[in-house]
Structures are given as structure tokens and as C-alpha cells.
C-alpha positions as CSV (number, residue, x, y, z in Angstrom):
1,M,15.3,21.6,11.8
2,T,15.3,17.7,13.3
3,E,12.1,15.3,13.2
4,Q,9.6,16.2,15.3
5,T,5.6,15.9,15.3
6,I,3.8,19.6,15.2
7,V,0.6,18.6,17.2
8,T,0.3,19.3,20.9
9,P,-0.3,16.6,23.0
10,I,-3.2,15.5,23.9
11,N,-4.3,16.2,27.6
12,E,-6.0,12.5,28.1
13,Q,-4.6,9.6,30.3
14,Q,-2.1,7.5,28.4
15,R,-2.1,3.9,27.7
16,V,0.7,1.6,28.3
17,G,2.4,2.1,25.4
18,G,2.3,6.0,25.2
19,F,-0.9,6.5,23.5
20,S,-3.9,8.4,24.6
21,R,-7.3,7.1,24.3
22,Y,-8.5,9.3,21.0
23,Q,-5.1,8.1,19.4
24,S,-5.6,4.3,19.9
25,A,-8.9,5.2,18.4
26,L,-7.2,7.1,15.6
27,V,-5.1,4.1,14.7
28,A,-8.1,1.9,14.4
29,L,-9.8,4.4,12.2
30,L,-7.0,5.0,9.7
31,A,-6.4,1.3,9.7
32,F,-10.3,0.7,8.5
33,V,-9.7,3.7,5.9
34,Q,-6.8,1.9,4.7
35,F,-8.0,-1.4,4.6
36,T,-10.8,-0.1,2.3
37,I,-8.1,1.2,0.0
38,I,-6.0,-1.3,-0.5
39,L,-8.9,-4.1,-0.6
40,D,-9.9,-1.9,-3.7
41,F,-6.6,-2.5,-5.7
42,T,-6.0,-6.2,-3.9
43,I,-8.8,-7.7,-4.5
44,M,-8.2,-7.0,-8.4
45,S,-5.7,-9.6,-8.3
46,P,-7.7,-12.7,-7.0
47,L,-10.5,-11.7,-9.0
48,G,-8.3,-12.0,-12.5
49,A,-9.2,-15.2,-12.5
50,I,-12.8,-14.3,-12.7
51,I,-12.8,-11.2,-14.7
52,M,-10.3,-12.2,-17.6
53,P,-12.2,-15.3,-18.7
54,T,-15.6,-13.0,-17.5
55,L,-15.1,-10.1,-20.3
56,G,-12.9,-11.8,-22.2
57,V,-9.7,-10.0,-22.0
58,T,-6.1,-10.9,-22.1
59,A,-3.7,-11.3,-18.9
60,A,-2.2,-8.5,-21.1
61,Q,-5.8,-6.4,-21.1
62,F,-6.0,-7.1,-17.6
63,G,-2.5,-6.2,-16.8
64,V,-3.5,-2.4,-18.7
65,A,-6.8,-2.5,-16.1
66,V,-4.6,-2.9,-12.7
67,S,-1.7,-0.5,-13.7
68,A,-4.7,2.1,-15.0
69,Y,-4.9,2.1,-11.2
70,A,-1.8,2.9,-10.4
71,F,-1.1,5.6,-13.5
72,S,-3.7,7.7,-12.4
73,A,-3.0,7.4,-8.5
74,G,0.4,8.8,-9.9
75,I,-0.7,11.8,-11.8
76,S,-3.2,12.9,-9.3
77,G,-0.7,12.5,-6.3
78,I,1.5,15.0,-8.3
79,L,-1.5,17.3,-9.2
80,A,-2.4,17.0,-5.2
81,A,1.1,17.7,-3.8
82,G,1.2,21.9,-4.2
83,F,-2.4,21.7,-2.0
84,A,-1.9,18.8,0.5
85,D,-0.4,20.7,2.9
86,R,-2.7,24.0,2.8
87,F,-5.9,21.7,4.3
88,D,-6.7,20.6,7.2
89,R,-6.2,17.2,6.5
90,K,-9.2,15.4,7.7
91,R,-11.4,17.0,4.8
92,L,-8.5,16.4,2.3
93,L,-9.5,12.9,3.7
94,L,-13.1,12.9,3.3
95,F,-12.8,14.8,-0.3
96,F,-10.6,12.2,-1.9
97,Y,-12.3,9.4,-0.1
98,A,-15.8,10.8,-1.9
99,G,-14.2,10.2,-5.0
100,F,-12.6,7.1,-4.9
101,T,-16.0,5.6,-3.4
102,L,-17.5,7.1,-7.0
103,G,-15.4,5.1,-9.0
104,T,-15.7,1.6,-7.3
105,V,-19.6,2.5,-7.8
106,L,-18.5,2.8,-11.2
107,C,-16.5,-0.6,-11.1
108,T,-19.6,-2.3,-9.6
109,L,-22.1,-1.1,-12.6
110,A,-19.4,-1.8,-15.2
111,P,-21.3,-4.2,-18.0
112,T,-17.9,-3.9,-20.2
113,Y,-13.9,-4.1,-19.8
114,H,-13.7,-0.2,-21.2
115,V,-16.3,0.8,-18.0
116,L,-14.0,-1.4,-15.6
117,L,-10.7,0.4,-16.7
118,L,-12.6,4.0,-16.5
119,G,-13.9,2.8,-13.1
120,R,-10.5,1.8,-12.0
121,V,-8.9,5.4,-13.4
122,V,-11.4,7.6,-11.3
123,S,-10.8,5.3,-8.2
124,G,-7.2,5.5,-8.8
125,L,-7.3,9.2,-9.1
126,F,-9.1,9.9,-5.6
127,G,-7.7,6.3,-4.2
128,G,-4.0,7.2,-4.6
129,V,-4.0,10.2,-2.7
130,M,-5.6,8.7,0.3
131,S,-3.0,6.4,1.4
132,S,-0.6,9.3,1.3
133,I,-2.8,11.6,3.3
134,V,-2.9,8.6,6.3
135,L,0.7,9.0,6.4
136,A,1.0,12.8,7.2
137,I,-1.5,12.1,10.0
138,I,0.4,9.7,11.1
139,T,3.7,11.6,11.3
140,D,2.1,14.7,12.6
141,L,0.3,13.3,15.3
142,F,3.2,10.5,16.4
143,E,6.7,10.5,17.5
144,L,9.3,8.8,15.4
145,K,10.2,6.2,17.9
146,L,6.3,4.9,18.1
147,R,5.8,5.3,14.4
148,G,7.1,2.0,13.9
149,R,4.1,0.2,15.8
150,V,1.6,2.9,14.6
151,M,2.8,1.5,10.7
152,G,2.4,-1.9,12.1
153,F,-1.2,-1.6,13.7
154,V,-2.1,1.0,10.7
155,Q,-0.6,-1.8,7.8
156,T,-2.9,-4.8,9.6
157,A,-5.3,-3.6,7.1
158,F,-3.6,-5.4,3.8
159,A,-3.9,-8.4,6.3
160,A,-7.4,-7.7,6.8
161,S,-7.7,-7.3,4.0
162,Q,-6.4,-10.7,3.2
163,V,-8.5,-12.3,5.9
164,L,-11.7,-10.9,5.5
165,G,-12.2,-8.7,2.0
166,I,-10.6,-11.0,-0.5
167,P,-12.1,-14.4,0.5
168,A,-15.4,-12.6,0.9
169,G,-15.3,-11.2,-2.3
170,L,-14.2,-14.1,-3.9
171,F,-16.9,-15.7,-2.2
172,L,-19.3,-13.3,-3.5
173,S,-18.2,-13.7,-7.1
174,N,-18.4,-17.5,-7.1
175,H,-21.8,-17.5,-6.0
176,W,-23.0,-14.4,-7.9
177,N,-20.7,-12.5,-9.6
178,W,-17.4,-10.2,-9.6
179,H,-19.6,-6.6,-9.4
180,V,-21.1,-7.7,-6.1
181,S,-17.7,-7.8,-4.4
182,F,-17.3,-4.2,-5.6
183,G,-20.8,-3.2,-4.4
184,A,-19.9,-4.6,-0.7
185,L,-17.1,-2.4,-1.2
186,V,-19.0,0.5,-1.7
187,A,-21.3,0.3,0.9
188,L,-18.1,-0.5,3.7
189,S,-16.5,2.7,2.1
190,L,-19.6,4.9,3.0
191,V,-19.2,3.4,6.4
192,T,-16.2,4.2,7.0
193,M,-16.5,8.1,5.8
194,T,-19.4,8.3,8.2
195,A,-16.9,7.3,11.2
196,V,-14.2,9.6,9.8
197,I,-17.2,12.6,9.7
198,F,-18.1,12.0,13.8
199,L,-15.1,10.6,15.5
200,M,-11.7,12.1,13.8
201,R,-11.0,15.8,14.8
202,P,-9.5,18.5,12.8
203,V,-5.6,17.7,11.5
204,D,-4.8,21.6,11.2
205,A,-1.9,22.5,13.1
206,H,0.7,22.4,10.5
207,L,-1.6,24.9,9.0
208,S,0.4,27.8,11.4
209,L,3.7,27.4,10.0
210,K,5.2,28.7,7.2
211,Q,4.0,27.9,3.3
212,D,4.1,28.7,0.0
213,H,1.2,31.0,-1.2
214,N,1.3,29.4,-4.4
215,A,0.5,25.7,-4.5
216,F,3.1,25.0,-7.6
217,A,6.2,26.9,-5.5
218,H,5.1,25.0,-3.0
219,L,5.5,21.5,-5.3
220,I,8.6,22.4,-6.3
221,A,10.6,23.5,-3.4
222,T,9.2,19.9,-2.5
223,V,10.5,17.9,-5.5
224,S,14.1,19.8,-5.5
225,Q,14.8,19.1,-1.9
226,P,18.1,17.5,-2.6
227,R,17.8,15.5,0.8
228,Y,14.1,14.3,-0.6
229,T,16.0,12.3,-3.6
230,L,17.0,9.3,-2.0
231,A,14.0,8.3,-0.5
232,F,12.1,8.7,-3.4
233,L,14.4,6.5,-5.3
234,V,13.5,4.3,-2.4
235,T,10.0,4.4,-2.8
236,T,10.1,3.8,-6.4
237,L,12.5,1.1,-6.5
238,L,10.2,-1.1,-3.7
239,A,7.2,0.1,-5.6
240,T,8.4,-1.7,-8.9
241,G,9.3,-4.5,-7.7
242,G,6.2,-5.4,-5.7
243,Y,3.9,-4.7,-8.4
244,M,5.0,-7.1,-11.2
245,L,3.9,-9.8,-8.9
246,M,0.7,-9.0,-7.5
247,P,-1.6,-8.7,-10.7
248,F,-1.4,-12.1,-11.8
249,G,-0.9,-14.0,-8.4
250,S,-4.2,-15.7,-8.2
251,A,-4.1,-16.8,-12.3
252,Y,-0.3,-18.6,-11.3
253,T,-1.6,-19.9,-8.4
254,V,-4.4,-21.4,-10.3
255,N,-3.1,-22.1,-13.6
256,N,0.5,-22.8,-12.2
257,L,0.6,-24.3,-8.6
258,G,-2.6,-26.1,-9.6
259,I,-4.7,-24.8,-6.8
260,D,-8.3,-25.3,-7.1
261,I,-9.7,-21.9,-7.9
262,V,-11.8,-23.0,-4.8
263,D,-9.3,-22.7,-2.6
264,L,-7.9,-19.3,-3.3
265,P,-9.7,-17.8,-0.3
266,T,-8.1,-20.3,2.0
267,I,-4.5,-19.4,0.6
268,Y,-5.6,-15.6,1.4
269,L,-7.1,-16.3,4.8
270,V,-4.3,-18.3,6.3
271,S,-1.5,-16.3,5.0
272,G,-3.5,-12.8,5.9
273,L,-4.4,-14.6,9.3
274,F,-0.2,-14.7,9.9
275,S,0.3,-11.3,8.6
276,I,-2.1,-9.6,11.3
277,F,-0.2,-11.5,13.8
278,T,2.8,-10.7,12.4
279,G,2.6,-7.0,11.4
280,P,2.7,-5.8,15.2
281,L,5.3,-7.5,16.3
282,V,6.8,-6.0,13.0
283,G,6.6,-2.9,14.0
284,R,7.5,-3.0,17.8
285,A,10.2,-4.8,16.2
286,S,11.5,-2.1,14.1
287,D,11.0,0.6,17.1
288,T,13.2,-1.7,19.8
289,F,15.4,-2.9,17.8
290,G,15.7,-0.4,15.1
291,K,13.8,0.4,11.7
292,F,16.7,0.0,9.0
293,P,18.2,-3.8,10.5
294,T,14.2,-5.6,10.7
295,F,14.2,-3.6,6.5
296,M,17.4,-5.7,6.6
297,F,15.8,-8.8,7.8
298,G,12.8,-8.2,5.6
299,S,14.9,-8.3,2.7
300,F,16.7,-11.2,3.4
301,V,13.3,-13.3,3.7
302,S,11.8,-11.6,0.7
303,I,14.6,-12.5,-1.7
304,V,14.6,-15.8,-0.4
305,M,10.9,-16.7,-0.6
306,V,10.5,-14.9,-4.0
307,L,12.9,-16.9,-5.6
308,I,11.3,-20.0,-4.3
309,Y,7.5,-18.8,-5.3
310,T,8.4,-17.8,-8.7
311,H,10.5,-21.5,-9.2
312,L,7.5,-23.5,-8.0
313,G,5.6,-26.0,-10.2
314,R,2.7,-28.1,-9.1
315,V,2.2,-28.4,-5.4
316,S,-0.3,-29.3,-2.6
317,L,-2.2,-26.6,-1.2
318,T,-0.1,-27.1,2.2
319,V,3.0,-25.7,0.5
320,A,1.3,-22.9,-1.5
321,I,-0.1,-21.4,1.9
322,T,3.1,-22.0,3.5
323,V,5.6,-20.2,1.0
324,N,2.7,-17.6,0.6
325,V,2.9,-17.0,4.8
326,V,6.7,-16.6,5.3
327,M,6.9,-14.4,1.7
328,F,3.9,-12.1,3.6
329,V,6.4,-12.1,6.4
330,G,9.1,-10.7,4.1
331,I,6.8,-8.2,2.9
332,F,5.8,-6.7,6.0
333,S,9.2,-7.0,7.7
334,R,10.3,-4.5,4.3
335,M,7.3,-2.3,4.5
336,I,6.4,-0.8,8.0
337,P,9.6,-0.1,9.0
338,S,10.5,1.5,5.4
339,Q,7.4,3.3,5.8
340,A,8.4,4.6,9.2
341,L,12.3,5.6,8.2
342,I,11.2,7.3,5.2
343,S,8.4,9.5,7.4
344,A,11.0,10.7,9.5
345,I,12.4,12.5,6.3
346,P,10.7,15.6,5.4
347,D,9.8,18.9,7.2
348,P,6.8,19.5,9.1
349,G,5.8,22.2,6.4
350,Q,6.8,19.8,3.6
351,R,4.9,16.3,5.3
352,G,1.5,16.4,2.9
353,S,3.5,17.2,0.0
354,F,6.2,15.3,0.6
355,S,3.9,11.8,0.9
356,A,1.8,13.1,-1.9
357,V,4.8,12.8,-4.1
358,S,5.8,9.4,-2.9
359,A,2.7,8.1,-2.9
360,S,2.7,9.4,-6.8
361,L,6.2,8.1,-7.6
362,Q,4.9,5.0,-5.5
363,Q,1.9,4.5,-7.9
364,L,3.5,5.0,-11.2
365,S,6.4,3.1,-10.6
366,G,4.3,0.3,-9.7
367,G,1.8,0.2,-12.8
368,L,5.4,0.6,-14.9
369,G,6.0,-2.6,-13.1
370,S,2.8,-3.8,-14.0
371,V,3.2,-3.2,-17.4
372,L,6.5,-4.3,-17.5
373,A,5.5,-8.2,-16.2
374,A,2.5,-7.6,-18.4
375,A,5.2,-7.8,-21.5
376,I,7.7,-10.2,-20.1
377,I,5.0,-13.1,-19.2
378,A,3.0,-15.0,-21.8
379,Q,-0.2,-17.0,-21.6
380,N,-0.2,-20.4,-22.7
381,A,-3.3,-22.3,-24.4
382,N,-4.2,-24.1,-21.0
383,G,-4.3,-20.7,-19.4
384,S,-0.7,-20.9,-17.1
385,L,2.1,-18.5,-17.3
386,R,5.5,-18.3,-18.5
387,H,8.4,-16.7,-18.2
388,F,7.2,-15.9,-14.3
389,D,10.7,-16.7,-13.2
390,L,12.1,-13.8,-14.5
391,L,9.5,-11.7,-12.5
392,G,11.0,-13.0,-9.2
393,Y,14.7,-12.1,-10.5
394,V,13.9,-8.5,-11.2
395,V,12.2,-8.6,-7.5
396,V,15.1,-9.7,-6.5
397,A,17.8,-7.1,-8.2
398,T,14.9,-4.5,-7.1
399,S,15.4,-5.3,-3.6
400,L,19.2,-5.7,-3.5
401,A,19.2,-2.0,-5.1
402,S,16.2,-1.0,-2.3
403,L,18.0,-2.0,0.8
404,T,21.7,-0.6,-0.6
405,L,20.1,2.6,-0.7
406,M,17.7,2.4,2.3
407,Y,21.0,2.0,4.0
408,F,22.0,6.1,3.2
409,V,18.7,6.8,4.3
410,Q,18.5,5.3,7.9
411,K,22.1,7.1,8.2
412,A,20.5,10.5,6.9
413,V,17.8,9.9,9.3
414,A,20.2,9.2,12.3
415,N,22.5,12.4,11.8
416,R,19.3,14.5,12.3
417,A,18.3,12.7,14.8
418,G,21.7,12.7,16.7
419,K,21.4,9.0,17.1
420,Q,24.0,6.1,15.8
421,M,20.6,3.8,14.4
422,V,17.3,4.0,13.4
């Protein structure tokens, strides 16, 4: 069966680029959903420099708190995979959004490290599945030739979290405390859930396809599909490398690069602004020039910049910003085309379960990456981190391996589509 959308085209006036008005609004809404999910995870890194001394936890303990989200998200992804194609995707999204918000409430109220850890676990159990549901909705409603652009816009949620969420979270934490940052995210999530309820139409066309009556059988049918294995492996490698640097970025920037903590929001703000601009461009480039060539470009840029970043000494704020900006260009140039390309792998009736398993592997491998990173690095008495350069070498190795495997993924997609390059 060739890769295809499974929803009847919407009879509305089309805008430039082939999107209907509803589809354009839906992309914006899904981007906002992604914004809250990503912000909940990414805000832990910049808040690390505040949370660790406030709660009196070590870098290793903080690494556990970060990875707890990832591990619980990985477990829930596997548990949800068997049911992912048996419900309206809108209702499924709302159910997990409610649980995700509850976990964030726990983080808001957390008086101790252990309560914070519990909040991260609950947030991960529900939030980790939400991205896979968003991906399944995009795959259902948009053709592959447009999917790079859609991914580019939706993934600007990551950049928006840099521009709006993280600086705002740091501002609130610096002027009040870190609990206020999570409280603001709870309010934002409630607003977004309301928008989903009233603006999103049901996404249930997949229910008319043949389904396994047993949820466990549906899960086994998905994970045992031989042509899915390569895509799962690529997802695992991409996440392992990415999660190793992220949790300790703020501590490394402050204590190793010598950047004042009050300047952290500026770094996230500027790099986020550039990412908002480059994200849609990367999406358009992946649809125009090919998703794999764009992924190759992103891999090259990422490898070079990770090596530079992890070997920096004391630098000026301008240098730190420049390195972060270029590194994020590389990250986006890998993230967007890889998601668009891998979304073409599953059959329509298995898109939900495939996305859930992929998200599970991503979170589990990301959690493992955070734990390994915490085991590799050490903290000096002055707060600076040792062995950060070793993490860079590991990330480069995973990048090279994922690039090699992605070549075979794009060949498989191209063969199914009857094209030379995608």
C-alpha cells in the first residue's frame, strides 16, 4: 500500500500552497499544543541553574528528574500504542492533555525534590503520548509533499518556547520563584485545551479501516512489521544524542562559558527568534529539495557546531549567542525533514500505534541519554562541569550513525512512492 492521506479532502477555498482555511488554522493550533508540550520539557534545562541550589540537589539528581519525564513517557507510549488507532484522535489528544496538565500542577506545587520528581513522572506519562497524536493527525490530514512545510510550522513551537516561554519562565523564576513558571504553563495549557475542544474537528476517518480487535495484537502487529524497524532505530539514535546535551545546557553556559545567569534569557530569545524564521524555511526546503538532502545538511551543521560548543571556554555573550543560533539551525534541519520522512513509513491503519511506539522509543532513549550524560559529567566545587567535551563526541557518533540509517529510510520511502528521492 502506498503512503497516502486517509481523510476526504475538505471542500473549502484553498489558500496559496494548497492549504484550506481550516487546515491553516489547524496547523496553528497543533503548533500551540506542541508549544506547551515542548516548553514543559525544555524549561527544566534553563531552570536547572535555579532549581538545583534551591532544592539542594546535585547535577546527577537533576538529571534523574529530567530523565524521569522521558522514561515515564516512553512507558506510556508503549501502553497507548495498542489503542492509538481505535479512537477519534481529537478525543485522545484531549484525554492525554488533561493528564499532562495535572502533572504540571504537581510541579507547580512541589515543595521538595521528590514531589517535583513525581510531577515530572505524571507529566511524562501523559505528555509523552501527545506529540505522537499530533504527528498522526498531521499524517492523516496532509500529503507527504506538503508535510515538510507543516512540520516546519509545527516545530516552530520549539523555537517559540525559546523566544517566549523560556525567557518568560526565567523572568518569573528570577523575580519570584521557579514554581511560578510551571503555574503559568498550567494556565496556558487550560486555554489551549479549550481551543482544541471548540476549534478542532473530529479526526476519525482511520476508524473505518480494518483494525485489530485486540489492542495487544495491534501493538504486536506494529512492532513486528520489518520495514518499521529501521525507522524506529533512527528515532532512537536521534533522541539519544539530542537529550545528552539539553539538560545541562544552562549550567554549562553559566558555569563553564562564564555567562551571567541574568543573560540566559537573551541567549534563548535570540536563538529562538532565528529558529522561528528558519523553521518554516527548512520545512519548505525539505519539500522542495528533498527531505534526505536537507537532513544531510542539518547533520553536517550539527556535527560541526556540537564540537565547537562542547569545547568552548570562557566566551563573550555574543559568541555564546552565535554558536547557539547556528547549532539550532542544524538541529531544525535534522528534526523537521526526519519527522516528515519517517511519517511516510506506516500504513494508514497503523499510524497512531507507529507514532506512539516511535515517541516511546524517543523518550526512552532520550532518558537513557540524560542518565548517561549525568554519569559522564562531573561538577567541580565552583559549579563548572567536567567532561562536557566527551558528550560532544558521543553526540557526533550518534549523528553519523543516524545519517547512515536515514539514507536507507529514504530509499524505502522512495521505492514505495515510486520516486528517486524524497
